[in-house]
N, C-alpha and C positions, 0 to 999 in steps of 0.2 A: 492545556488540560483537556484531560476527559470529560466526560458527563454521567460517568459512571456514579450512583450513591452509593455508599454501604456502611453498616454501623459506626459510628466512632468508637473507635479503640479496638477494632477486627481489620483494619486496612492492613493489606499486605505491603510491606516496604523492604527497600535496599538496608535500610538503617538498623540491620539485627546489632546485636550487644556484639555477636564475632566478630564483625565487619567491622563495628566501629572502634572495638579493642585494639586492631590490626593498626587502626589509624590515632591510636591514643597515646604515641609519645609526645612526649612535653619539651619542650625546649627552653633554655633559660640561660641565666650568667654567660652572655657574650661577653668575649673580652680578647684584647690584643695583645702582644708580646714580641717583642722585635719584628713587626711587620706578618706574623702569623695569626693566624684568627683562629680560637677555638668556642665552643659551648660545651654545655651539659646536657645529654640527653638523656629523660627518664624514661627506661624501655619496660612495662608491664610484661611484655611476651619473655622476655629475659630476667625480670624480676629485677634491676639493676639498674643504676646510675652511671652512665659513661660520660668520659670528657673525650669529644671529640675534636680532631686537628683537621684545619682545611688546609690543603695542597695547593699549591702554584699551579697546578695541571687542573685545577678545577674539581678534583676529585675529594675525597676525605678519607680520614682514619680514624681509628678507634685510639686514643691516647694512653689508654692503662689495659692492663692486663685484662682477658677472659673471665679472669677467675676472681676480677675484684669490682666493688663496685662504690663508686665515689661519692659518699653519705654519710653524714656525722651525724651526732644527735644531742649536741649541745644545746639547752633549752628543750630537750626534746624534739623541736620543732628542725632544727637544723639551719642550713642555709650556710653560702659560704664555705663548702667543703673542701676547697678545690683551687689552685692556683698555677698558671705554668711561670715555668723561672726562667725557659727562654725556649728557642725553637723546639728542642728535642725533649726536656725534661718537664715533667708535670709533679707537683706535689699535692696529694690530695688522703683524707681521712678514710680509711675502709670500713665500708659498713660495719662487716660480720666481726671485726676486734679493734674496731676505732682508733685505730695505731695508725699514725702518719708513714706515707712512703713515699719514695720517690721514683716513678716508672717501677721497675721489680723489687728495689733496695726499700726494706723497712727502717724509719729514719729514727722513730721512739722507740722505747724499750717496752717490753711486756710487763704491762701493768699486774699487781699482785692479785687483783680481782678482773676476769676477764671484763673487756670493754669498758672498764672503770674512768681510765682517761681520756679526756675526749677533745679535739683540738677543732676551731672555726675561725671562721673572717679572719683571717690573716693577711698581713704583706711581707713581702721580701727584701730585705736591706742587708748587706755587707754579709752574706751570707748565713745571715739568722731569718729564721721566720718568727714573726711577731704575730702573737694569735690570742683569741678567746681559750681559758684553759678550765676546764671544768672535771673537778676529780669528786667520785661518788665512794662513799667510805664505807666500810663494815656496817655501821650505826645506820645505814641509809641516810644521813645526812651528806649533804653537796655542797660544795664551795666552789666559787668562781675568780678565777683571777685573771691578770694579763700578764702573760709570759713570753718568754725567749727563747727559743730551740736552737740550738747550733746544729746545722745541717750536717756537719760533718762527723759528729760522736752522737747527735740526739738528745745533749746534755739541756735538761729544762730548769730553767732559771726564773723564778717567778719577781716578776718587776712593779705590778701594782696589785696590792689586794684589800681587803675590807669590807669593799660595799657586797650586796647583794647580789647586782648583775655587771658584766660588762659588756661591750659589742664594739666592734670598728677601730681596731688598735690601728693606726697610721705613722708611719714615720716619714719625715719628710728630707727633704736635701740638707736642712739644719742640722740634722741629727735629734732631731726632736719628736717625741712620742705622741699624737694625742688619742686620745679614745672615750668613750662615752661610760657612765654610768648610772646606776639606779638601785635605791631599795624599795624593800616593801613598803607600803602595797601596790606601790606605783607600778605600771607596765611602762614600755618606752614610749607608747603612745601619750602616756598622762605628762610626765615629768621627767626629765635627765637631767644630767651635766656634762659638758665638756670640759676636759681634762688637758693639759699639755707638761708632760715633763720630758725634763733636759736630758737625755740620755749620757752625757759627758759630766754635768755636776750633780744631778739626781732634783733638780728645785721643780717642784710641783707650780702650777699657775693653773688658777681656774678660770676658764675663758669665760664661760656663762651657764648659770644655774636655773632650774624649773623649779616652782617652789614643791618644795618635797610634800610639806603637809596637807595643800589643797588639791595637789596634783595637775598641776598647770605649769605648761611650759615644757615643751616636747622638742628634742633635738637631736637630731637621725641624720644617718648618711654623710659621715666625714668623708673630706678628702683635700690631699695638699696640692696645690700648685707648683708649678714650678719655680714661681718668684715667690715661695713660701707664705702665702697667703691659705688659711686652713678654711675651705668651704663647706656647708653644713645645709640641709633644710629644718626648715623651726616655725610651728604655730605660735610664738607668743607673741607677735607685735598686733594683727589685727583679725586672729582665728584662724586663718587659713594658711597652709602648709606653702612657705616661699623659701627662696634661695638667700643667704646669708654668705657674709665673708668677714674672717677675722686678720689683721695684717699684725698680727703681734703687739698693738695698743687697742684698737678698738674694732667692734663688729660695724658694719655696715649691711644696708639691704641691697641685692642682687637685684632681682626680681620677686616682684609680690603683686598679684592680681588678686584682688577680691571676688568671692565666688568662685576661685578656682584653687584644689588643691593639687600640690605638685607630691611627687612622692608616687609610690607602687599603691595598689588597692588596698593592699593591708599591711601598711610601714611597721615595721617593727616585729613583725612575729616571726619573721625567718631573718637572720643574720646573712650579709654581704650583701645586702639591699642597696641599688643607687640609681637613683633617677636621672643621672646628669652625669656629664665630662668636660675633663679639662683640658684642651689642647697646649702643647709648648709654650706658647707664646701669649698664655694666660687667655684666648677666646674661653667661651663657655657653651657648653651645646646641651638642650634639656627638649623632653618631651612635655608639651602642655596641654592639658584635656581642655577641649573647648565646650562650649555649650548643649552640643548634640552628641557629647559622649566619644567623639573621637578623639584621636592627640594629633597635635601637630608640632612637628620637628622646629625648633627655633637655634639659631646660631646667633650668639651675643658678642657682640665686640666692643671696642669702644667708639666704633660709627653707632652702635646703637645695636636693637634685635633686626632678623632679618628673618622670615619664615620662608621653610623651603619646602615648596609645593610640589607636586608631580602627580599625574593621572598614574602613574606606575606605580607610586607610595602605598601603601596599605594603607586602611583606614585606622587603624589600633598600631601604635608604636610604641615600643617600652626600650628599655636596657640599654638607652644608647652610648656608644663609647665613640671616641674619635678614631677615624680609620688609619688604614698605611697612608701616609704624606708621600706625595709627589717631589722628587729632588729636582725635576726639570720644569716646574710649573710653580712659579708661589701662588697663582691666582686660585689654585684647586685646593678643595679641601677634602674630605669622605669622611662619612659617617657611618657605623655598623648599628645594626638595630635587630630587634627582633620586630615583625609585622604580625598582623593578623585582621582580619574581616568578621563580617556576619556570616560570609557563606563561604569560606575558605580555612583550610589548617594553616597555623602558624609558621612561618620561614624567618631563616636568619638573612639580612640582606644587606648591601652597601650602595647607597648614592654620594655619588662626586657629586660638586657642585660650584659655583664662582662664589669665591668670598665674598667679593664687592658686592655681589646683588643678589646671592641667594640662591639662584638661578641652577635648575642641577642640569648635568652634562647626561649621568647616564645613572638606573638604577639596576643593580644586577644582585641575580637572588644566588646565594650561596649555597643554602641549604634546598636540597629539592623537598616538595612537600612529602612529608612524611606517612605515606599512605595516599588514598584515593577518597574523593568524598563521592559515596555510592551514587545520589542521584541529586544533581543541583538543583534540578527543578522543583525537587520536593524538600528545598529548604526554607523553613520559616525564618524571618529575618526580624529582630526584636523592637518593636516600639515603646518608646519610653513613655512611661504614664505616672504622671502626679495626684496623688488620690486625697482628700481628706479622711483625718482619723481622730482620735480622742483627743480632750482637751485643746480644740480647736486647732490642731497642728495640721503639716502636711506631711506623708512620707511619699517614697520612690520605688520604681520596679521597673522591670524589662516585661513586656507581655508580648507572646508568641501565640498567634493564633493557629490552628490546626492545616498541613501543608501535606499536600501526596499529588505527585502529578497525575496518578491514577485516578483520583477520586474527585468529584467535585463538591463532596459534603456529606453528612448522614444522612440518615431516614427522613422521610416526610417530618417535619416540624420537630425533629431531634436536635438539641442544643449539645455542643460537644461536652465530655467532662472537664475538669479543670484540676492542674497539678499546679499546687503553691508551693514553690519551693523555698525554702529559708536556711540562709546561709550560716556557714559556722563563725565562731568569732568569739562573743558577738560582735567584736571592734575590727569588722571585714567589710568586703563589697560583693555584690552582684559583679557579674563579668559581661556584657555585652558580644564581646567575641566569638566567633564561631565556637559551640559547644555540641560535640557528637552525640553526647549524654541528653542535649536538649530535643536534638531532632530525631532521637530515639522514640521521646514522648510524642511529638507533633507530627512527624508522618505517619503515625497511627492512628489520627484522630484526636488527640488530646489537645487542649488549650493549654500553655504553662506560663507562669506568670513568677519571674523570679525578683522576689521584694531586699529592696533594701530600707529594711523598717528603720526606726531613729535607732541609734546607734552606731551607725554604720558607717564606714569612711568616705574620701570623695567630696562631704557636704558642708566642711567646716569643721571648727573644735565644738562649736555650740551643739550641733547633730549628734555628732561622735560623744559630745560627755550628755546627751539629753538620757540615755538607757542607765547613767548611774542611778543608785539604788529602785531602776524602777523594770531590771531584769526579770522577765516572767509576765511583766505588765503591757509597758510598750511595745515591744517586740511581739508579742500574742496580739494585742489590739490592732496591730499593723497588718499582720498577716491576715485579720481577719477582714480588715479593712480592704486590702486587697481585693479578697474573694468578692464581698460586699459590691464594691466599685464595677468588676466585670460582671456579676448577676444583676446589677441594675442597668447596665447598658445593654442588658439582652444577650450578652455573649456567649453564656456557657450554663450549663445545667446545676442548679441550685442543688438537686439530689445526687448528684454527683461529685461533690468538691473533695478532693483530697491532699492532703499536707506531705510533703517530706524535708529531711534537713538531716544534716550529720553534724556531730557534734554540739557545739551549742545552738546551733540550727534544730538537733535534734529533741534538747530542750524545749526548746520553742514549738514542737511539733506537741510534744507531750503535753506542754502547757495548753496551747491551742482545743486539744483535743478533751482535756479534762475542766477545763475553766470557761468553753464558749460551745457553741450548738451549730456554727457554722459548718464543720466537715464531718464528713462521711465514713472517712478511712484516712490512716495514717502509715507512714512508713518512719520508723526512727533508726537513724544510723550511727552506730557508737555514739548515743546520746545519754543526757543525764537524768536521772530521774529522781535521785537523791541528794539536795545540795551539801548535807553535812556529810554523808559518805565521801562525794567528791572534794570537799574542802580536807578532810582526813586524809584522803588516799592519792591525790593526784599529784604530779611531782613539784619540783621547786620552784619554776616559772609562773606559773597558775596558782601558786598555792594560797596567795592572799589576793588573787583576781577579785573572788567573789565580794571580796569587802567593801568594796566601791558598787559594785552593780546590783547586790542584795540590799546594800546599806547600813550595815552590821557587821560586829565578827562575833565569832563561836568562843568560848561557850556563851559567852552574854548574852548574845542575842538569839538563841535556837529557836525561839517561838517563831520568830521572822523567817529563819531558815526553814524552817518547816510547814510555814503557810506559802513558800514559795516552789514547793517541793512537789511534784506532780505525784510522786508515790504514797504521799499523804491525800490524794485527792483521788484515789482508784474508785472510792465509793461513787465520786461523779461522770465517771470515763466508764461510755458506754459505745466507745466506737471502735470498730477493728483495727489493730496496731500491728506490724510486721516490726520485729528487732532484727537486726542486722550488725554483727559486731565482730571484731577482730581479738581472739584468745588472748594476744599478746599486747593489747594496748595498755600502756602506763598512764597515757595522759587522762582517761577515761575509763577506770578498770570495767571489765566485762560484768563484774558484780551488778553493776546498773542495769543491764540489761536483763541478767537471770531475775532480780527482784522484781521488777516491771512487769516481766514475761509472766512470772511464775502468781502475781496478785491479779492481773487478767483474766487467767487462766483459770482460777479458782472461783474467781468472780462470775464466771460464765463468760465472756467476751470472745468473740472469734480473735484469735493472735497466733502468731506463728513466731518461733526464734532460730535463728540460724548464726552460730558461731563458726568462725574461721581459723584453722591454725594458721601459723605464722604470718597473721597479718598484726598492724600495729593500729595505731592511731590512723585509717583510712584504708583503703584497698589499694594495693599497688600490684598485686599480682593480677596477670591478664584472665589465669581460670576465674579467680574470687570475681572480680570485675564484671564477664560476664553472668556470672551467677548472681550477682547482687542485681544488675539489672533486670534480668530474666525473671527473678523471683517475687521481685516489686511489681512488673506488669501481671504475672499470675497472679499476684496475692488481690490488684484489683477488678482482674477480670473474675473473679470469683466472687467479689464483694459488691459489684456495680454490676455482676450477670451479664458480659457482652462474652463475647465468643473469640478466640483468639483462632487464628491463621493456622492449618493444621501444618503447615512449616516451622511453625514455633516449636511443634513437639517433636519434629527431628532430632532437634540439639536438646529441650529442655524438657525435664521428668515433672511432673506435678509432686508436689510434696504435702504433708498432711499442716493444715488448718485446726486448731486447736477449736473446739466447741462451735465449728460452723456448721456443721450437721444440725444441731440442737438448737441454733437460733434461727429464726424466722427473717431472713435475711433472703 
């Protein structure tokens, strides 16, 4: 490290918005079909999601046409948009028209309203595709069901209907269809039902049911074994997600470790999630988080659990799938996975290991790093923090100190500015794997803390449910507590504390700025300002999500919804705010940003609004991702009065900030 000092925020860095967007391809949904490996790549530079096929010669190829994008809008959040049928054919939902295609060929008919028939989270059985089927009607109502689609002629037959939502239809060897269902006001992490339908007789069996009234008993991620046992994860036993199996008569616990949640960081938000896999002989494979935030590969057979460990394996492992088997060596098995670490980009890997001992033979990288890390010596690694918050509780987060190989610190006696990140959901979690977007800030001299406020996933059911009736209270308290914790440690400048978040995280941003006095600036990305408007205008999946989060229902509890709405507290909000929003957002309509911006502008608070055409909930186009990062940095530079490197302005144009010149900042 060099001994050069320069004002925090003004550091030159290789982690530019342009450079990190080149490396921002997202990998997901690894799977195996007929010994052929597939995965999904979300490519901002192409503005599409691409199914990728790994070839035997070590190369890879796109498995769908260049004018297609494998992305479904079921539940608006999608997931489970594609499925390989064999080594050559891929079935997928195309984003622009939401129809099902097999390679080039359209399978499902053109709907009467464009993109109004949607398909997701399916399985292939006897030349039929069993999937979640969502229909959007002219009167704006939405119906969900489980459907069977004939792949030869595209005929759609509804098999199960009546519930508000469905997920995870899976057909086993015994010709039985298992599926999840739930009704408002529950979300899938609250309470769901597992049912099984005999496809020959039509007889339905309820395997297990959560309590739909109290919203407890979440069952997710179904899969049949070759032995016709039905596996799933659930939090219903001891308040932590564990793995269970149903043998047709009764359910039993397969693996449950108190203090550890199995499942994805945000289980239930997207379709198609599964944190485990089942080998043909019934042996189980899963990734289990440990106390340090890493994940460990576990192989569970009749001989017990074996942890697969190797220095070549990444720190974070997800999306595990049983790999291709070796016909000439019964002692070997293999596992496919997505790997990541705090200091490198994600990759698809394959590990072969000894089934008797769990000892790895070889770790192979199937996907190359998609892009390059600009400067490894400038990477800030996360530090897990636990800090006190209100009501004698604790909250958690990941702290990233400023880090840049060219600089040893700021000016004399200067402390760095802090950016507090508030994740979306709110029933989701921060990630500690490598994030170029966090390095964008830390390599410039910002400290960053990514907060897992009460209500986040990964800390057990009680912590996840702690936000019920307390949204806008506990999440706000906890982001403030994180900032105060770092201030008290002498790590950050209390006069330069900013907060940023998207969606539900944007709501927390506005609440913290309106109701607390910790923060000096904020960036609200596709966030929520008026809960009543959100409840009226948002999509079906989340239309009653607020009932439990706020602790009331409209119109009866309108006063409570007003009390929790930042738009109703503009008179208390004197902090500069930047609003970034997609014009086509159906989840949080852009009217939310327009209302908040107009109110602050009228009040004389420094503020700016940027609306992005052709963007929905979140930013997926590379040009817009670049602009949102640079715009937020420019906004803070004006508010906190630090100079940006001249190279910044070679690619970025300043924009107008309303009321800034008339405010003594």
